[in-house]
C-alpha positions as CSV (number, residue, x, y, z in Angstrom):
1,X,87.3,180.9,115.2
2,X,88.7,178.3,112.6
3,X,89.5,176.0,115.2
4,X,85.7,175.9,115.9
5,X,84.8,175.7,112.3
6,X,86.9,173.0,111.6
7,X,85.2,171.3,114.5
8,X,81.8,172.1,113.2
9,X,82.7,170.9,109.6
10,X,84.1,167.2,111.1
11,X,81.0,167.0,113.3
12,X,78.7,167.5,110.3
13,X,80.8,165.4,107.8
14,X,80.8,162.1,110.7
15,X,76.6,162.5,110.8
16,X,77.0,162.6,106.8
17,X,78.8,159.5,106.8
18,X,76.7,157.8,109.5
19,X,73.4,158.8,107.7
20,X,74.9,157.3,103.9
21,X,76.1,153.9,105.8
22,X,72.6,153.3,108.0
23,X,70.5,150.3,106.6
24,X,67.0,149.1,108.0
25,X,68.6,146.9,110.7
26,X,70.1,150.0,112.2
27,X,67.2,152.3,111.9
28,X,65.2,149.2,113.9
29,X,67.7,148.8,116.2
30,X,67.7,152.8,117.1
31,X,63.5,152.3,116.9
32,X,64.2,149.8,119.4
33,X,66.9,151.7,121.7
34,X,64.7,155.2,121.7
35,X,61.2,153.2,122.8
36,X,63.0,151.8,125.5
37,X,64.3,155.1,126.7
38,X,61.1,156.6,126.3
39,X,59.3,153.6,128.9
40,X,62.4,154.5,131.3
41,X,61.3,157.8,131.2
42,X,57.8,157.2,131.9
43,X,58.6,155.1,134.4
44,X,61.0,157.1,136.8
45,X,58.3,160.4,136.0
46,X,55.7,158.3,137.9
47,X,57.7,157.8,140.6
48,X,60.6,159.0,143.3
49,X,63.1,157.2,140.7
50,X,63.2,160.6,138.9
51,X,65.5,162.1,141.8
52,X,67.7,159.8,141.6
53,X,67.7,159.9,137.7
54,X,68.7,163.7,137.4
55,X,71.4,162.8,140.0
56,X,73.0,160.1,137.2
57,X,72.5,162.3,134.4
58,X,74.6,165.3,136.4
59,X,77.2,162.8,137.3
60,X,77.7,161.5,133.6
61,X,77.5,165.3,132.6
62,X,80.5,165.9,135.4
63,X,82.5,162.6,134.3
64,X,82.0,164.0,130.1
65,X,83.2,167.4,130.8
66,X,86.0,165.7,133.3
67,X,87.6,163.8,130.3
68,X,87.1,166.8,128.2
69,X,88.7,169.3,130.3
70,X,91.4,166.7,131.0
71,X,91.1,166.6,135.0
72,X,92.5,163.5,135.6
73,X,91.9,162.7,139.3
74,X,88.1,163.6,138.8
75,X,87.7,161.6,136.2
76,X,89.6,158.9,137.6
77,X,87.4,158.9,140.9
78,X,83.5,159.3,138.9
79,X,84.6,156.2,136.5
80,X,85.1,154.5,139.8
81,X,82.1,155.8,141.6
82,X,80.1,155.1,138.4
83,X,81.1,151.6,138.1
84,X,80.1,150.4,141.7
85,X,77.5,152.8,141.2
86,X,75.6,150.1,138.8
87,X,74.8,147.5,141.7
88,X,74.0,150.7,143.6
89,X,71.3,151.7,140.8
90,X,70.0,147.8,141.2
91,X,69.1,148.3,144.7
92,X,68.0,151.8,144.2
93,X,65.4,150.5,141.5
94,X,64.5,147.4,142.3
95,X,60.9,148.4,143.2
96,X,60.8,149.9,139.9
97,X,62.5,147.2,137.9
98,X,59.9,145.0,139.6
99,X,57.0,146.7,138.7
100,X,58.8,146.8,134.8
101,X,59.4,143.3,134.7
102,X,56.2,142.3,135.8
103,X,54.7,143.9,133.0
104,X,56.0,143.0,130.5
105,X,55.8,139.7,131.5
106,X,51.9,140.7,132.0
107,X,51.5,142.2,128.7
108,X,47.8,141.0,127.1
109,X,49.5,139.2,123.6
110,X,47.6,135.8,123.5
111,X,44.3,136.7,125.8
112,X,42.4,138.0,122.4
113,X,43.1,135.3,120.8
114,X,41.8,132.9,123.1
115,X,38.2,134.7,124.5
116,X,34.8,133.5,123.3
117,X,31.6,135.3,122.6
118,X,30.1,134.1,126.0
119,X,32.9,135.8,128.2
120,X,32.4,138.4,125.7
121,X,29.0,138.8,126.4
122,X,29.8,138.5,130.4
123,X,32.4,140.9,130.5
124,X,29.7,143.3,128.8
125,X,26.8,142.7,131.5
126,X,29.4,142.9,134.2
127,X,30.4,146.6,133.0
128,X,27.0,147.4,133.0
129,X,26.2,146.7,136.3
130,X,29.4,148.4,137.4
131,X,28.5,151.4,135.4
132,X,25.1,151.2,137.2
133,X,26.4,151.3,140.4
134,X,29.0,153.9,139.8
135,X,26.5,156.5,138.6
136,X,24.1,155.8,141.8
137,X,26.8,155.7,144.2
138,X,28.4,159.2,142.5
139,X,24.8,160.4,143.1
140,X,24.8,159.5,146.7
141,X,28.3,160.2,147.2
142,X,29.0,156.8,148.4
143,X,33.2,156.1,148.6
144,X,33.6,153.3,146.3
145,X,37.0,151.1,145.0
146,X,36.5,148.7,142.2
147,X,39.3,146.8,140.7
148,X,39.5,144.6,137.6
149,X,42.1,142.2,137.6
150,X,43.6,141.8,134.0
151,X,46.4,139.4,133.2
152,X,47.8,139.7,136.9
153,X,45.9,137.7,139.3
154,X,46.2,139.9,142.0
155,X,46.1,137.0,144.5
156,X,48.4,139.2,147.3
157,X,45.5,141.6,147.6
158,X,43.0,139.1,147.4
159,X,44.1,137.4,150.4
160,X,43.8,140.9,152.6
161,X,40.3,141.0,152.2
162,X,37.0,138.6,152.3
163,X,36.6,136.3,149.8
164,X,32.9,136.9,148.0
165,X,33.4,134.9,144.9
166,X,30.1,136.5,143.9
167,X,28.1,137.6,140.6
168,X,28.5,141.2,139.7
169,X,25.2,143.3,140.0
170,X,25.0,146.8,140.6
171,X,22.9,146.3,144.0
172,X,25.7,144.0,145.5
173,X,28.3,146.4,144.8
174,X,26.4,149.4,146.2
175,X,25.5,147.3,149.2
176,X,29.4,146.5,149.7
177,X,30.2,150.3,149.7
178,X,27.4,151.2,151.8
179,X,28.9,153.2,154.4
180,X,28.0,151.3,157.3
181,X,28.9,147.9,155.4
182,X,31.6,146.2,157.3
183,X,33.7,146.1,153.7
184,X,32.8,149.5,152.9
185,X,36.8,151.3,153.5
186,X,38.6,148.3,151.1
187,X,38.6,147.6,147.7
188,X,36.3,145.1,145.9
189,X,38.3,143.3,143.3
190,X,36.5,141.8,140.4
191,X,38.4,139.0,138.8
192,X,37.3,136.4,135.6
193,X,34.1,138.3,135.7
194,X,33.0,137.7,139.3
195,X,33.7,139.9,142.9
196,X,36.8,137.4,143.7
197,X,36.9,139.9,147.7
198,X,35.9,143.1,149.2
199,X,37.4,144.8,152.0
200,X,41.1,144.2,150.2
201,X,43.9,146.7,151.1
202,X,45.9,148.1,147.9
203,X,49.6,149.7,147.9
204,X,49.4,153.2,148.0
205,X,51.2,155.1,145.4
206,X,54.4,156.0,145.8
207,X,54.4,158.9,143.4
208,X,54.8,162.4,145.7
209,X,53.3,164.5,142.2
210,X,50.0,163.7,142.8
211,X,47.4,166.4,143.8
212,X,46.6,167.2,147.3
213,X,42.9,166.9,146.7
214,X,43.6,163.0,146.3
215,X,42.7,161.1,149.6
216,X,43.4,157.6,150.6
217,X,41.3,155.7,148.4
218,X,42.4,157.6,144.9
219,X,46.4,156.6,146.2
220,X,45.2,152.9,147.1
221,X,43.6,153.2,143.4
222,X,46.7,154.6,141.4
223,X,49.0,152.5,143.6
224,X,47.1,149.0,142.0
225,X,47.3,150.4,138.4
226,X,50.8,151.2,139.3
227,X,52.2,147.6,140.1
228,X,49.9,145.5,138.1
229,X,47.7,145.9,134.5
230,X,44.8,146.1,137.0
231,X,42.0,148.8,136.2
232,X,40.8,150.5,138.9
233,X,37.5,152.4,139.4
234,X,37.0,155.2,142.2
235,X,33.9,157.1,143.6
236,X,35.1,160.0,145.7
237,X,33.1,160.2,149.1
238,X,33.7,163.7,149.2
239,X,32.7,164.8,145.6
240,X,31.0,162.3,144.0
241,X,33.0,162.4,141.3
242,X,34.3,159.5,139.1
243,X,37.9,158.6,138.3
244,X,39.4,155.6,136.5
245,X,43.3,154.5,136.8
246,X,45.2,152.8,134.5
247,X,49.1,152.2,134.4
248,X,49.2,154.6,137.1
249,X,47.4,157.3,135.2
250,X,44.2,159.1,136.8
251,X,41.3,159.9,134.6
252,X,39.1,162.2,137.1
253,X,35.5,163.3,137.2
254,X,34.4,161.2,134.6
255,X,30.7,160.7,133.2
256,X,29.2,157.4,132.7
257,X,29.3,156.7,129.5
258,X,32.8,157.6,129.4
259,X,33.4,155.5,132.1
260,X,32.1,152.7,130.2
261,X,33.5,153.4,126.9
262,X,37.1,153.1,128.9
263,X,36.0,149.8,130.2
264,X,35.0,148.2,126.9
265,X,38.0,150.0,125.6
266,X,40.5,148.0,128.3
267,X,38.4,144.8,129.5
268,X,36.6,143.5,126.2
269,X,38.9,141.2,123.9
270,X,41.1,143.3,121.5
271,X,38.5,141.2,118.3
272,X,35.7,143.3,119.5
273,X,37.9,147.0,119.0
274,X,37.1,147.9,115.6
275,X,33.2,147.7,116.9
276,X,33.9,149.5,120.0
277,X,35.7,152.3,118.3
278,X,32.9,153.4,116.2
279,X,30.3,152.9,119.1
280,X,32.6,155.3,121.3
281,X,33.2,157.8,118.3
282,X,28.8,157.6,118.5
283,X,29.0,158.0,121.7
284,X,30.7,160.9,121.8
285,X,28.5,162.4,119.0
286,X,25.5,161.6,121.2
287,X,24.1,158.4,119.5
288,X,23.2,155.3,121.1
289,X,25.6,152.4,121.0
290,X,25.2,149.1,119.5
């Protein structure tokens, strides 16, 4: 009993010593590490890597316990396994690491600094036409998959479809996704304010935790948002429900007003953030936005 009390006392004294010696740089260092761990957890929760992560945590826990219990042979074998496992981890997590690096390299840090008023007005027109088309397709239960490219250029998905380079209008979007149209099965990709291509093939999501209610169209939209910074609008052919996928997360059963608010928040330049936030609050209160 005294040994336990002494151990607890030593731990508390150690924590107190650390708290007294911690500085601003140390606190900043801790925040950075915490942010990296948080992003890693977010990444693994959306993929099959969560199972591998659990296995790694269990292995490290056993390694730690074998050291405390002085299980020499087991501890030695586990330490060797961990050393060799670093190479295996790079192979196992290769898709996830690639996606993470692509997203880090495509963050919109400077885009808003160079946005012009013309591009802002043009994007607003694109959003308006898209919302009108989605509202009509929702009522007629016409399936649709519309991808808005941001910093990732999406050249590979565009190459799988038919190049259009056309202005974004509600009528054109409805014609593309008309059930008997030749391009209705694929995705329409909007790039630089124009429909770059239609009938495009998108990568399916590898997330095994998705609802069984979601069909191939939704899984393709989520997969595209997982592997790029694109914003994906999906209209369900079965229910007519409109959804938006961003960063692997799907927001379902959205009203036209909510879809418009999301697209404005994600696609318009950052200098309009205050105005868009005010309009979004007014929209929630049932008022017309500016």
